[in-house]
N, C-alpha and C positions, 0 to 999 in steps of 0.2 A: 343483563345489560339494560340500563335505564333508557326509556323512550323519552327523548328530549323534545321532540316535536310530534304531537299526536296526529297521525294521519287518519282523517275521518271522512266519510262520504257526506253527501248533502243532507242526509237525515241524522247526522251526528254519530252514525255507527262507526266504531273504531275499525280501521282496516288492518291493523297490525295482526300478523299471524301469531296467536298465542300457543305456540307449540314448538317442540323440538322435532327432530327427524322421526323419532319413535313415539313420543308422548304428546297428546293434545293438552299440554300443560306448559305454562311459562311462569317462572319465578325469578324475581330480581329485586334489588333495592332501588328505591326511587327517592331522590332528594327533590322536594317540591319546587324550590326556587331555581333549580337547574333547568326546568322546562323553559322553552323559548318565550313563553308568555309570563313566566314568573309564578305560574300556578298551573294546576292540572285542569284544563278546560272541560266544559260540559261535553259528555260523550256517553255512549252506551255500547254494549256488546252482548253477544249471545252467551259468552262464558259467564260462569259465576266467579266472583272475586272474593278473596280473603286478604285482609290487610292486618299487619302488625306493626305498630309504631315502635321503632327502636331508638329514636332520638326526637326530642322536642314534642310538639303537639300540632295537630291539624284540625281545621274545620272542614268536615265533609258535608256536601249536600247530596241527598239521594231523593230524586223526584222533588217533592215539596218540602222535605224536612231537612233541618241542619242539626249537626251534633259535633261536639268536640271529642276527639280521640287523643288521649294522652299517651306519653311514653309507657310502654308495657301493656297497653290495651290494644284491642283489635276491632275488626269490623268485617261482617259478611255483607256483600252486596249481591242481590239476586240478578239473574239473567234478565236482560232487556231494560233495566232501570237506568234512567238518566242520572249521571252523577258527576261531581267535580270536587276538587279539593284545593284549599289554600293553606299556606303556612300561617299558624296563629302567632302573632306577635314577633315575627322574624326569629322563630326558635330554631331555624335550620332543620326543620322536620325531615326525617328520613324514615321510610317505612318499607317493609317487605311487602311486595305485591305478588299474590299468587292467583293466576287466572287458569281456570279449568273448564274444559268442555263438560257440560252436565252429563253427557253420555258416557264419560270415562269414570265418573265417581263410583258407580257400582256396576255390576254385570247387567246385561240387558234384561235378564230374567227378574232382577230386583229393581230395575230402573222404574218400571211402571208403577210399582207400589210405593217405593221409598224415595224416589227423586222427583219424578214428574209432577206429583201433586204439590210439591213445595215450590218448584220454579214457576208453576202456573198460578199459585195463590196470589190474590190481589192485596192481601193484608200483610205480605211478608217481603217488602222491598229490601229490607236490611235488618241486621241484628248487631247491636253493640256488644262486643266481647270485653267485659270489664275486668277480667282476671280475678274474679272474686270466688266463683263457684268452680268446683272440680271440672265440670264439663267445659267451661270456658278456658281454664288453664290447659286442659288436654288439647284443645284446638290450637291455642297459641303455641304450645310446645311442638305440635306436629307441623305447623307452618314453618317454624325455624328449622326443624329436621328436614323438611322437603327442600328448603332453600340450600341447606348444606349438601344434601344428596345431589341436587342438580348442579351445584358449583363444582363438587369434587368428583362426581361420576364414578363411584367405586363399582366393582363388578356386580352386575344384576341390580343396579340401583333403581331401574325402572320398576321392578317388582316391589322394592321397598317404598317407592313413591306411591304406588297403587295402594299398598297396605296403609300408609299414613293417611291417604285420602279417604279410605273407608272409615278409618278411625275418626277423622274430622267430621264426616257426614253423620256417623252414628251419634256423636256427641252433640251435633247441631240439632238433630231432630228429637232427641230425648228431653229437650228442655221444655217441651209441652206447649208449643204454639198451636192454637186452634185455627186451622186454615179456613179462609173465606174466599169466595169467588164471586165478584161483583162485575157484571157486564159493563156498568157505568164507568168503573175504574179502567177497564180495558179500553173502552171507547175514548176516554179522556186522554189516556197515554197515547193512543193512536193519533188523535187529532193534534196533540202537541207535536208529535214527530212529523206530521204532515206539514204543519206551519214552519217548523224549523227546516224541513227539507226544502220548502219553497224559498225561504230566505237564503239558504246556502247555495241555491241554484241561481238566484237573481240579485245577490247583494251588490254586484258591480253595476247594476242598472238603477233606475229610479224606483224606489220601493215606497208603496203607499200602504197605509193601514188596511184599506179595503182589500188589497191584494192578499195580504197575510191572512185576514179573516176568512176570505173566500177559500183559501187553501185548506183551512181547517173546518170549512162548512159551518162557520159561526158568524154571529153578528159582530160588529165592531166592538161593542161594549163587552160582549162575552169573550172575544179574543183578548182584550185588554185584561180581563179578570184572570184568564188562563195564565198569561205571562206574569202578572203581578203575584198570583198565588204560587206558581211553580218556580219562576226565575227571579222574582222580587224586583222586576223592572218592567218598563213599558215595552211593547213590541219594537218601536222605533229606536229606543235606547239599546235594545239588544242588537238591532241591525248595526248601529254605530259601533258598539263594542266588537261585534264580529268583524267588521271592516278593519278595525284597528288590529285585531289578531292577524288577519290575512296580510296586512301591510308589513308585519314584522319580517317575514321571509323576503319579501320584495326589497325592503330597505337594505338587506345584507348583500344585495347584488351590486357590485361596484359601479356598473354602468347606469343604474337607476337614479333618477333625481327625485326629490321629495314631491315635486309637482306631478311627475309621471305616476308615482305610486298613489298619490291622492286620487287621481282620476281612474286609475286601474281598479281600485277597490270601491269605487262608487261615490266618492266625495265630489261635489261640483264646485268646490272652493278650496284652494290650497290653505288659505288662512284658517278656515273652519277645521280642516284636517289637522293642522298644527295645534290648534286650540284643544280639540278633542283628544289628540294623541298625548298632549302634555297632561291633561287631566287623568288619563288612564295610566300612563307610564312614568309620570313625574319627570319627564324630560322631553325635549323637542324631537321630532323625527330625525333632524340632522345630527343632534347630539347622540341619539341612539345609533345612527348609521356609523358615526365616528367611533363610538364605544365598541361596537361589534367588529370594527375593522382591526382593532388592536387587542381584542380578547378572543 
């Protein structure tokens, strides 16, 4: 079942339980523009993620890098990596999303040698699966098979899912990535999450650049460079965008007014909120409120 509203904590860690009763696995089809924001917002999780685009195409951002994933192609996103996705050109992009606990990929005896080094590597945030080589095709076919198994739940399907996951992982690691471990990359990722954590805890208050920089133990200029490099926007622009995201749920409450919502999410001017909302959503908050009332 598609997640339409990503529940995340203050550090952007996704709170959704990616598991069934028995399996620490979740697999479902996602239509990007059905999310409450119209896109998949920035988030991260401990699970590894496999994606296969079954319709249209999407632009994914993983940490600092962006790439287009087209119909028939796929993507591996490593544990702990910040990522988001938007529909490319209103293509109506739909993709299979497979989230798996790293500890379930292989047995505990094999985990230390064949899984842990890959999820800890700092040069392996993602891998584009282009459906050209046999190992890529094997992974993409296994993603489809797991999706079918979880939807249909035939007898002993959990064993079949486990078998397919082992196949996916074997094909992933035989492609020959030389793993690297850089402490500077670990620290950069940690500081970025600290700053996002602070913003998400204080977005409804007055937010200053100095506060954000202090949360990441950075200077103002270095803080701005982090946001520009990773999120392609300034820290305060990110705050505005995050406030708009938080306003979407509040605007769907029948008793809420546009002015009330504006102040609840941290804007100190209704007119500025309306202006920024229009730029982000291509409609006014009131129009959005009316639209959601009838849809």
